[in-house]
N, C-alpha and C positions, 0 to 999 in steps of 0.2 A: 203265583200259586199254580202248580201243575193241575191239569184236568183229570179228575177221577170220576168213576161212576158214582151214583148217588149213595149206594150202600157202603162203598169203601169210605166215602167222605163222612157219612154218618158215624161209622165206627172209629174214624179218626177223631171226630168231635166228641164222641161218647164211648170211650174204651170200655169194653165188657170183658170180664174175666169169668172163667168157669170153674166149677168145683163139683167133682163127682163124689157122692157121699156114701151110697149104699147100693149093693146088688141084691135084688129080691129073688128068692128061689122058693116059690110057693106051689103047693098042690091044692086043688080045690077041696073044701071051700076056704076062701080067704077074703079078707076085706081090710083095707087100709084107709083111714081118714086123715087128711092133711089140713092143718089149721092155716089161717091166713098168714102169708109170709111177711117178714119184716120189710119196711121200706127199703127199696134198692135191691131186693132179692126177687128173682123170677125162677120158680121151680120148673124142672123139666123131668120127663120120663121117656125112656127109650125101651120099647118092647123088642127084646131079642128073640123071644120064643113064646108060644102060647097066645092067649087072648085075654082081654079084660074089658070091663065096662067102666067108662068114665062118667061120673055123675057130678054135675055142677050144683051150686047152692039152690038154684031155682028148680031143681028136680029133673032138668033135661039130661039125657044120657046119650053117649056115643059109644059104639062098639069099636074096639081097637084090636088090631091083629099084629103079628110079628112084622117088624119093619116100620111100624108107626112111631112117630115122635110127637110128644105133647109138650107144648110150651105154654106157661101161664104168665104172660107179661104183667098182669095186674096183681099177681100174687094171691089169687083168689083161693078161698076154701074149696076143697074138692074131695071126692071119694073115688077110690078105685076098688073094684071087687070082681069076683068071678062070674057074677050074674045069676047064681043059683038061688040066692035068697036064704041059703042055709047058714046056720050059725058058724062064723069063722073059727078056725082052729087057732090056738095060741101060737105065737111066733117067738123065736129066740134070735138074738143078734150076736154074732161072733166076729171079733176083729181078726182080719187077715193082714197080709203084708201091705197092700196098697189101698184096700177099700173094705168097709164092713160088709158082712153078708147077713141078711135077714132071711130066715127060713122057717118053715113049719113041717109037719109030718103028714100033710095031706096026700091022699092017694089018687085024687082026681087029676084032671088036666093040669099040666105043669105050666107055670109062668116063670119066665126068666126076664128080668127087667132091671135096667140101670136107672137110678134116681139121683138127681143132683140139683144144683141151682146156678143160675147166672147172676153175677154181682155187678152193680154199677153204682157210682157215687151220686148222692143228691147234688144239685136239683135235677140231674138228667133223667132220673127214673120217672119224673113227671112227664117228660116228653115221650118216653117210650110207652107209658100207660095211655097217653092221649092218642097216639097214632098207631098202636098195635091192638089187636083184638084181645078180649079177656082170656080166651082160650084159643090156641092155634094148634091144629092137628095137621101134620104133614105125613103123607103116606109114601114111603119109598118103594114098597113092593107093588108090582103090577102082575096080574094074572097073565097078561099078554106081554112078553118081553119087548115087543116092538113099541110098547107105550112108554118104556123107560127112556128118559132123556139123560144127557150127560150129567146133570146135577144130581138126579136120583141115584145114578151109579156111583158118583163121588161120595154122596151121603152114605150109601150102603157100605162103601169101602171104609169110610171113616168110622162108622158104627162097628164094623168088623175089627178095626184096630182097638177100639174101646173095649170090645168084648175080650179080645186077647190080653190086653194089658190088665184088665180087672180080674182075670182068671189065672194070672201067673205071678211069680215073685221076682220079676226082672228089676235090675238096678235102675233107679230113676223112674220107676213106674208111676209113683204118685204124681210127680211133676208132669209126666207124659199125659196122664189122665186129665189133669187140669188144663193142659195146653190143648188137648183134643176137644175138651168141653167148650173152650172158647171158639175153636174152629167150627164146632157143631152149631153154635149160635148163628154165625155168618152163613153157613150152608143151609141151615133151616130157613132163614129169612129169604135166601136166594130161591130156594125151592118153592116157598110159599108165593113169592112174587111171580113165579112162572106157572102157577096153577090157580085154582079157584079156592084155595084154602082160606083166604081172607075176603070177606064181603065188603069191608070198608077199611079205610086207613091208607097208610103209605104203601103197603104191599098190594092193595087193590089198585091203587093209582099206578104203581110200577108195572103191574100186569097189563096195563093199557099201552101198547107200543107207541101210539101216536102222542101220548103225553110225556114220554120219557125225556124228550129234549128240554121241556120246561122244568122238570124235576131236577135234571142234571145241572141246568143253568143256575137254578137257585142255590143248590148245594155248593157249586164251584165258585160262584160269584155273589155271595150273599150281600155284599156291600153295595152292589149295583142297584140303582133305583128302578127295579123292574116294573114295567107297566103291563097291564093286561094285553094291549095290542102287541107289545114286543113278545110276550110269552106265546100269544096266539100265533104270531107269525113263525116263531120257532117250531111250533107244532103243525103248521100248515092248516090251521083251522080258524074259524071266526072267533071273535071275542066272546060272543054269546055261547058258542059251543064249548069253549074252554071253561067258562064259568059254570056251565051245567055239569060238565064232567067232574070238576073239582068238588062241587056240591054232592054229586051222586057217589063218587068214589071215596072222597076223604071226609065229607061232612063239614067242610069249612072252605074258606076262600083261599086262593093262591096267596093273597097278602097275609092271611093268618099263618099259613105255613112258613112263609118267608120270615115273618116276625119271630116265630119260634126258633127257626134256624139261627137267626141273628142273636137272640137272647142266649141260646146254648153256647155259641161262640163267645159272647160277652162274659158269661159265667166262667169260662176257661181263662179268658184274658184277665179278669179281675183277680184271679189267684196270684198274679205276678205282682209283687210288692212295688216294683219300679215303674209299673205302667199306671198312669193316671186315669181317672174315670173319663176325663175329656178325650184322652187318646183312644180309650176303648170305644167310646161312642162313635168316633170317626172311623175306626177300624171296621165296625159293623154297619156303617152306612148312615149314621145320624149326624147331621150338621148342628142340630140343637141338643145341648146337654139336657135341657128340661124335658124334651120329647123322649130322649133315651131313658131318662130316669122313670118317666111315667110308664113307658112300655115295659121296662124291666120289672118294675114293681108289680104291674098288673099280671105279668106272666109268671114271675117267680115267687110272688107273695112276700117279698122283702125288697128294700132299696138296694142299689148297688153297693153302698157302704156297708150295710148290714150283711150282705152276702160275702163281701170281702173279709170282714171280721170273722164270720162263721167259717169260711174256708181256711183262713189262716190258723184257726184254732183246732182244725181237724188233725 
């Protein structure tokens, strides 16, 4: 198996597709409430112009500006509004060639925003929810141009393409928008791992350069019986330091992460009718079939056989 960076390997294990659904064009006052998303759906918002206030279920708020990208990996309820507290004006939605447009007749500050969702099949949505924050805000604009890195410039270019495609009647535009949405997911995670956008989880871990070798090793060779001394040696740090960093950055142990990677691969392998459960156990690093069944059931909430039947019925 060729060596890939951890994010590329993750997206091979868990394919994510994108779907752009609506372009919002509002003048203040405006307010939009979003219900909890269905399992396997992660809403996203891209601010092309104007500003907004993001309000989470616990009442916490974040101010958003043009260039900001909001991803909700847990599919949480949330509200976006102009921050004025005024009664929002009614909106109407009209269908255009490639995307619906939701608009009002507000005369205040204008908002231009793309809204859609990323889609992934169960049980992989559980892994994403566990290792990504409930709300992830990535800011691509910088007041000082010298603070922009290569990823932020790439992300800004991608958003520019999405803006152009959503505002024109080009041939194949719908397919292009969905393909660009999938690329948006990968670039947003890359940008988040290079910044302080995530306090805990895989992105926080990836943002710690010294821990990158351990993360890459587990994703590229999940069947290897990795020990803490081996992983610590890869990172050129002590075993105790490695353990502390994993607890601080991810909230779990290296072995917990390795087990989740293995079970994700196992879920993919179990979809293949010709591959026995015994073979799957060996492929993901288990010599004991009983141990594999216990680990899979604990992580996925069903036995390997139950998952295989469920996957074949999809």
